[in-house]
A tleap script that builds the chain and sets N, CA, C and O, in Angstrom:
source leaprc.protein.ff14SB
mol = sequence {
  NMET ILE ALA THR ALA TRP ARG ARG LYS PRO
  LYS ALA CYS ALA LEU ASP ILE VAL GLU PHE
  ARG GLN PRO GLU LEU ASP ALA TYR LEU VAL
  GLY ARG SER ILE ALA GLU GLN LEU GLU LYS
  ARG SER LEU PHE VAL VAL THR MET LYS GLN
  ALA VAL GLN LYS THR MET ARG ALA ASN ALA
  LYS GLY ILE ARG VAL THR LEU VAL GLU CGLY
}
set mol.1.N position { 74.730 88.347 113.492 }
set mol.1.CA position { 76.670 88.175 113.573 }
set mol.1.C position { 77.315 89.325 112.757 }
set mol.1.O position { 78.454 89.769 112.618 }
set mol.2.N position { 76.393 89.537 112.401 }
set mol.2.CA position { 76.711 91.527 111.453 }
set mol.2.C position { 76.783 92.557 112.216 }
set mol.2.O position { 77.575 93.444 112.534 }
set mol.3.N position { 74.688 91.837 112.633 }
set mol.3.CA position { 74.597 93.206 113.348 }
set mol.3.C position { 74.431 93.770 114.773 }
set mol.3.O position { 73.772 94.727 115.181 }
set mol.4.N position { 75.458 92.633 115.588 }
set mol.4.CA position { 76.534 92.378 116.764 }
set mol.4.C position { 77.732 93.412 116.227 }
set mol.4.O position { 77.750 94.629 116.413 }
set mol.5.N position { 78.791 92.566 115.467 }
set mol.5.CA position { 79.389 93.619 115.036 }
set mol.5.C position { 79.912 95.235 115.245 }
set mol.5.O position { 80.935 95.712 115.737 }
set mol.6.N position { 78.372 95.994 114.459 }
set mol.6.CA position { 78.526 97.287 114.450 }
set mol.6.C position { 78.316 97.516 115.303 }
set mol.6.O position { 78.343 98.741 115.426 }
set mol.7.N position { 77.805 96.507 117.081 }
set mol.7.CA position { 77.288 97.367 118.075 }
set mol.7.C position { 78.600 97.687 118.902 }
set mol.7.O position { 78.656 98.572 119.756 }
set mol.8.N position { 79.533 96.948 118.581 }
set mol.8.CA position { 80.857 97.648 119.332 }
set mol.8.C position { 81.463 98.886 119.303 }
set mol.8.O position { 81.366 99.616 118.316 }
set mol.9.N position { 82.166 99.234 120.435 }
set mol.9.CA position { 82.207 100.306 120.031 }
set mol.9.C position { 83.850 100.807 119.435 }
set mol.9.O position { 84.913 100.280 119.765 }
set mol.10.N position { 83.679 101.874 118.555 }
set mol.10.CA position { 84.330 102.157 117.273 }
set mol.10.C position { 85.719 102.362 118.112 }
set mol.10.O position { 85.611 103.138 119.062 }
set mol.11.N position { 87.377 101.615 117.842 }
set mol.11.CA position { 88.471 101.922 118.532 }
set mol.11.C position { 88.422 103.644 117.519 }
set mol.11.O position { 87.626 104.261 116.811 }
set mol.12.N position { 89.527 103.764 117.938 }
set mol.12.CA position { 90.497 105.270 117.750 }
set mol.12.C position { 91.772 104.245 116.816 }
set mol.12.O position { 92.512 103.265 116.903 }
set mol.13.N position { 91.424 105.101 116.129 }
set mol.13.CA position { 92.535 104.316 114.378 }
set mol.13.C position { 93.229 107.062 114.287 }
set mol.13.O position { 92.901 108.229 114.503 }
set mol.14.N position { 94.553 105.813 113.662 }
set mol.14.CA position { 94.818 107.417 113.116 }
set mol.14.C position { 95.983 106.292 112.128 }
set mol.14.O position { 96.877 105.485 112.382 }
set mol.15.N position { 95.120 106.996 110.607 }
set mol.15.CA position { 96.175 107.066 109.492 }
set mol.15.C position { 97.225 107.796 108.996 }
set mol.15.O position { 96.915 108.966 109.219 }
set mol.16.N position { 98.620 107.760 108.280 }
set mol.16.CA position { 99.111 108.357 107.622 }
set mol.16.C position { 100.008 108.962 107.156 }
set mol.16.O position { 101.033 109.137 107.815 }
set mol.17.N position { 99.855 109.506 105.745 }
set mol.17.CA position { 99.434 109.032 104.159 }
set mol.17.C position { 100.342 109.787 104.242 }
set mol.17.O position { 100.356 110.944 104.661 }
set mol.18.N position { 101.370 108.982 103.732 }
set mol.18.CA position { 102.459 110.283 102.536 }
set mol.18.C position { 102.493 110.170 101.385 }
set mol.18.O position { 103.057 109.123 101.066 }
set mol.19.N position { 102.141 110.778 100.529 }
set mol.19.CA position { 103.008 111.036 98.470 }
set mol.19.C position { 104.170 111.004 98.218 }
set mol.19.O position { 104.794 112.065 98.193 }
set mol.20.N position { 104.929 109.554 97.907 }
set mol.20.CA position { 105.303 109.827 96.836 }
set mol.20.C position { 105.461 110.785 95.308 }
set mol.20.O position { 104.933 110.437 94.252 }
set mol.21.N position { 106.144 111.800 95.449 }
set mol.21.CA position { 106.495 112.672 94.132 }
set mol.21.C position { 106.677 112.001 92.957 }
set mol.21.O position { 106.037 112.174 91.919 }
set mol.22.N position { 108.260 110.632 93.299 }
set mol.22.CA position { 108.931 110.082 92.510 }
set mol.22.C position { 108.753 108.623 93.200 }
set mol.22.O position { 109.487 108.398 94.162 }
set mol.23.N position { 107.871 107.643 92.807 }
set mol.23.CA position { 108.507 106.375 93.415 }
set mol.23.C position { 109.255 105.488 92.679 }
set mol.23.O position { 108.933 104.310 92.527 }
set mol.24.N position { 110.221 105.990 92.224 }
set mol.24.CA position { 111.214 105.462 91.921 }
set mol.24.C position { 112.375 105.292 92.167 }
set mol.24.O position { 113.294 104.583 91.756 }
set mol.25.N position { 112.016 106.958 93.796 }
set mol.25.CA position { 114.018 107.503 93.923 }
set mol.25.C position { 114.149 106.732 95.918 }
set mol.25.O position { 114.872 106.823 96.910 }
set mol.26.N position { 112.378 105.741 95.251 }
set mol.26.CA position { 112.188 104.705 96.847 }
set mol.26.C position { 113.062 103.808 97.090 }
set mol.26.O position { 114.137 104.391 96.947 }
set mol.27.N position { 113.233 102.891 97.331 }
set mol.27.CA position { 113.802 101.860 97.735 }
set mol.27.C position { 113.158 100.790 98.042 }
set mol.27.O position { 113.189 99.618 97.665 }
set mol.28.N position { 112.619 101.337 98.724 }
set mol.28.CA position { 111.562 100.007 99.106 }
set mol.28.C position { 110.366 100.215 98.748 }
set mol.28.O position { 109.541 99.875 99.595 }
set mol.29.N position { 110.012 100.591 97.933 }
set mol.29.CA position { 108.733 100.556 97.379 }
set mol.29.C position { 109.480 99.981 95.530 }
set mol.29.O position { 108.625 99.578 94.742 }
set mol.30.N position { 110.668 99.995 95.130 }
set mol.30.CA position { 111.828 99.332 94.511 }
set mol.30.C position { 111.678 98.238 94.476 }
set mol.30.O position { 110.981 97.710 93.610 }
set mol.31.N position { 112.353 97.512 95.507 }
set mol.31.CA position { 112.479 96.695 96.311 }
set mol.31.C position { 111.087 95.533 95.922 }
set mol.31.O position { 111.146 94.390 95.470 }
set mol.32.N position { 109.657 96.532 96.382 }
set mol.32.CA position { 108.101 96.076 96.819 }
set mol.32.C position { 107.700 95.508 95.069 }
set mol.32.O position { 106.891 94.846 94.419 }
set mol.33.N position { 108.808 96.251 94.970 }
set mol.33.CA position { 107.994 96.313 92.720 }
set mol.33.C position { 108.802 94.962 92.532 }
set mol.33.O position { 108.339 93.839 92.732 }
set mol.34.N position { 109.784 95.191 92.211 }
set mol.34.CA position { 110.582 93.941 91.729 }
set mol.34.C position { 110.027 92.707 92.563 }
set mol.34.O position { 109.499 91.838 91.869 }
set mol.35.N position { 110.052 92.504 93.792 }
set mol.35.CA position { 109.776 91.736 94.215 }
set mol.35.C position { 108.105 90.780 93.693 }
set mol.35.O position { 107.879 89.652 93.254 }
set mol.36.N position { 107.263 91.959 94.043 }
set mol.36.CA position { 105.915 91.635 93.648 }
set mol.36.C position { 105.937 90.887 91.445 }
set mol.36.O position { 104.975 90.199 91.104 }
set mol.37.N position { 106.941 91.155 90.499 }
set mol.37.CA position { 107.196 90.747 89.597 }
set mol.37.C position { 107.284 89.031 89.576 }
set mol.37.O position { 106.579 88.112 89.159 }
set mol.38.N position { 108.811 89.206 90.405 }
set mol.38.CA position { 109.090 87.951 91.002 }
set mol.38.C position { 108.178 87.192 91.042 }
set mol.38.O position { 108.443 86.288 90.250 }
set mol.39.N position { 106.962 86.971 91.641 }
set mol.39.CA position { 106.753 86.394 92.797 }
set mol.39.C position { 105.546 85.698 91.094 }
set mol.39.O position { 105.034 84.599 90.882 }
set mol.40.N position { 105.551 86.878 90.355 }
set mol.40.CA position { 104.314 86.997 88.958 }
set mol.40.C position { 105.133 85.657 87.730 }
set mol.40.O position { 105.281 85.518 86.516 }
set mol.41.N position { 105.364 85.154 88.596 }
set mol.41.CA position { 106.781 84.533 88.790 }
set mol.41.C position { 107.354 85.248 86.278 }
set mol.41.O position { 107.231 84.550 85.271 }
set mol.42.N position { 107.818 86.581 86.370 }
set mol.42.CA position { 108.302 87.601 86.288 }
set mol.42.C position { 110.082 86.575 85.571 }
set mol.42.O position { 110.823 85.764 86.126 }
set mol.43.N position { 110.094 87.199 84.168 }
set mol.43.CA position { 111.364 85.962 83.834 }
set mol.43.C position { 112.936 87.715 84.646 }
set mol.43.O position { 112.795 88.916 84.417 }
set mol.44.N position { 113.917 87.173 85.342 }
set mol.44.CA position { 114.320 88.071 86.079 }
set mol.44.C position { 114.887 88.945 86.379 }
set mol.44.O position { 114.899 89.746 87.314 }
set mol.45.N position { 115.772 88.636 84.863 }
set mol.45.CA position { 116.187 89.971 83.539 }
set mol.45.C position { 115.910 90.802 83.620 }
set mol.45.O position { 116.651 91.537 84.272 }
set mol.46.N position { 115.080 91.193 83.248 }
set mol.46.CA position { 113.415 92.130 81.968 }
set mol.46.C position { 113.789 92.601 83.105 }
set mol.46.O position { 114.797 93.307 83.145 }
set mol.47.N position { 112.867 92.236 84.579 }
set mol.47.CA position { 112.391 92.706 85.708 }
set mol.47.C position { 112.881 93.543 85.851 }
set mol.47.O position { 112.308 94.541 85.415 }
set mol.48.N position { 114.525 93.804 86.676 }
set mol.48.CA position { 116.063 93.929 86.695 }
set mol.48.C position { 116.429 94.921 85.795 }
set mol.48.O position { 117.009 95.947 86.150 }
set mol.49.N position { 115.992 94.567 84.171 }
set mol.49.CA position { 116.390 96.369 83.659 }
set mol.49.C position { 115.147 97.327 83.518 }
set mol.49.O position { 115.036 98.498 83.155 }
set mol.50.N position { 114.378 96.501 83.889 }
set mol.50.CA position { 113.038 97.659 83.291 }
set mol.50.C position { 113.411 98.496 85.090 }
set mol.50.O position { 113.086 99.669 85.275 }
set mol.51.N position { 114.104 97.654 86.220 }
set mol.51.CA position { 114.108 98.582 87.442 }
set mol.51.C position { 114.367 99.638 87.883 }
set mol.51.O position { 113.979 100.627 88.506 }
set mol.52.N position { 115.741 98.773 86.991 }
set mol.52.CA position { 116.769 99.932 86.276 }
set mol.52.C position { 116.816 101.725 85.528 }
set mol.52.O position { 117.194 102.881 85.715 }
set mol.53.N position { 116.048 100.713 84.521 }
set mol.53.CA position { 115.952 101.920 83.977 }
set mol.53.C position { 115.307 103.196 83.715 }
set mol.53.O position { 115.463 104.189 83.005 }
set mol.54.N position { 113.808 102.330 85.386 }
set mol.54.CA position { 113.054 103.506 85.733 }
set mol.54.C position { 113.476 104.368 86.107 }
set mol.54.O position { 113.349 105.534 85.734 }
set mol.55.N position { 114.680 103.455 87.793 }
set mol.55.CA position { 115.420 103.983 88.344 }
set mol.55.C position { 116.434 105.508 88.267 }
set mol.55.O position { 116.635 106.304 89.184 }
set mol.56.N position { 116.943 105.555 86.872 }
set mol.56.CA position { 117.283 105.898 86.403 }
set mol.56.C position { 116.840 107.504 85.345 }
set mol.56.O position { 117.260 108.642 85.139 }
set mol.57.N position { 116.130 106.910 85.089 }
set mol.57.CA position { 115.292 107.778 83.601 }
set mol.57.C position { 114.621 109.020 85.230 }
set mol.57.O position { 114.007 110.067 85.029 }
set mol.58.N position { 114.840 108.688 86.109 }
set mol.58.CA position { 114.348 109.473 87.286 }
set mol.58.C position { 115.407 110.196 87.797 }
set mol.58.O position { 115.441 110.792 88.874 }
set mol.59.N position { 115.918 110.144 87.300 }
set mol.59.CA position { 117.759 111.034 87.513 }
set mol.59.C position { 117.994 110.445 89.419 }
set mol.59.O position { 118.229 111.074 90.452 }
set mol.60.N position { 117.793 109.074 89.138 }
set mol.60.CA position { 119.126 108.659 90.481 }
set mol.60.C position { 120.013 108.480 90.059 }
set mol.60.O position { 120.215 108.492 88.845 }
set mol.61.N position { 121.457 108.084 91.571 }
set mol.61.CA position { 122.482 109.103 90.791 }
set mol.61.C position { 122.851 107.658 90.475 }
set mol.61.O position { 123.337 107.609 89.345 }
set mol.62.N position { 122.794 106.396 91.096 }
set mol.62.CA position { 122.686 104.864 90.540 }
set mol.62.C position { 121.868 103.741 91.163 }
set mol.62.O position { 120.960 104.170 91.874 }
set mol.63.N position { 121.954 102.386 91.080 }
set mol.63.CA position { 121.029 101.992 91.612 }
set mol.63.C position { 121.630 100.367 91.878 }
set mol.63.O position { 122.465 99.958 91.071 }
set mol.64.N position { 121.296 99.664 92.753 }
set mol.64.CA position { 122.579 98.384 93.283 }
set mol.64.C position { 120.775 97.796 93.496 }
set mol.64.O position { 119.700 98.275 93.855 }
set mol.65.N position { 121.371 96.373 92.973 }
set mol.65.CA position { 120.594 95.462 93.096 }
set mol.65.C position { 120.465 94.806 92.948 }
set mol.65.O position { 120.334 94.443 91.779 }
set mol.66.N position { 120.310 93.498 94.558 }
set mol.66.CA position { 120.902 92.385 94.620 }
set mol.66.C position { 120.532 91.342 95.397 }
set mol.66.O position { 120.812 91.569 96.574 }
set mol.67.N position { 120.015 90.285 95.222 }
set mol.67.CA position { 119.184 89.299 95.318 }
set mol.67.C position { 119.172 87.682 95.944 }
set mol.67.O position { 119.457 86.623 95.384 }
set mol.68.N position { 118.574 88.061 97.788 }
set mol.68.CA position { 118.791 87.506 98.739 }
set mol.68.C position { 117.458 86.870 98.690 }
set mol.68.O position { 116.368 87.435 98.786 }
set mol.69.N position { 117.814 85.027 98.449 }
set mol.69.CA position { 116.907 84.308 98.180 }
set mol.69.C position { 116.091 83.760 99.880 }
set mol.69.O position { 116.876 84.069 100.776 }
set mol.70.N position { 115.376 83.381 100.202 }
set mol.70.CA position { 115.272 82.787 101.596 }
set mol.70.C position { 113.042 83.915 101.674 }
set mol.70.O position { 112.335 83.817 102.677 }
savepdb mol mol.pdb
quit
């Protein structure tokens, strides 16, 4: 099974890698971080406070966190 998998023709693939100098300023990454911590059963209030503190320390103008269940 493994031998037959290697005989297939490789497909073209393109990767676009972007480095974030300050990931605390990217809304998507902050949101994913909060979601992952909550999925690990972290305390809600502690998670929110940490996210806000990290973002504000990165010189953000502000942050608003909204919880959407679902």
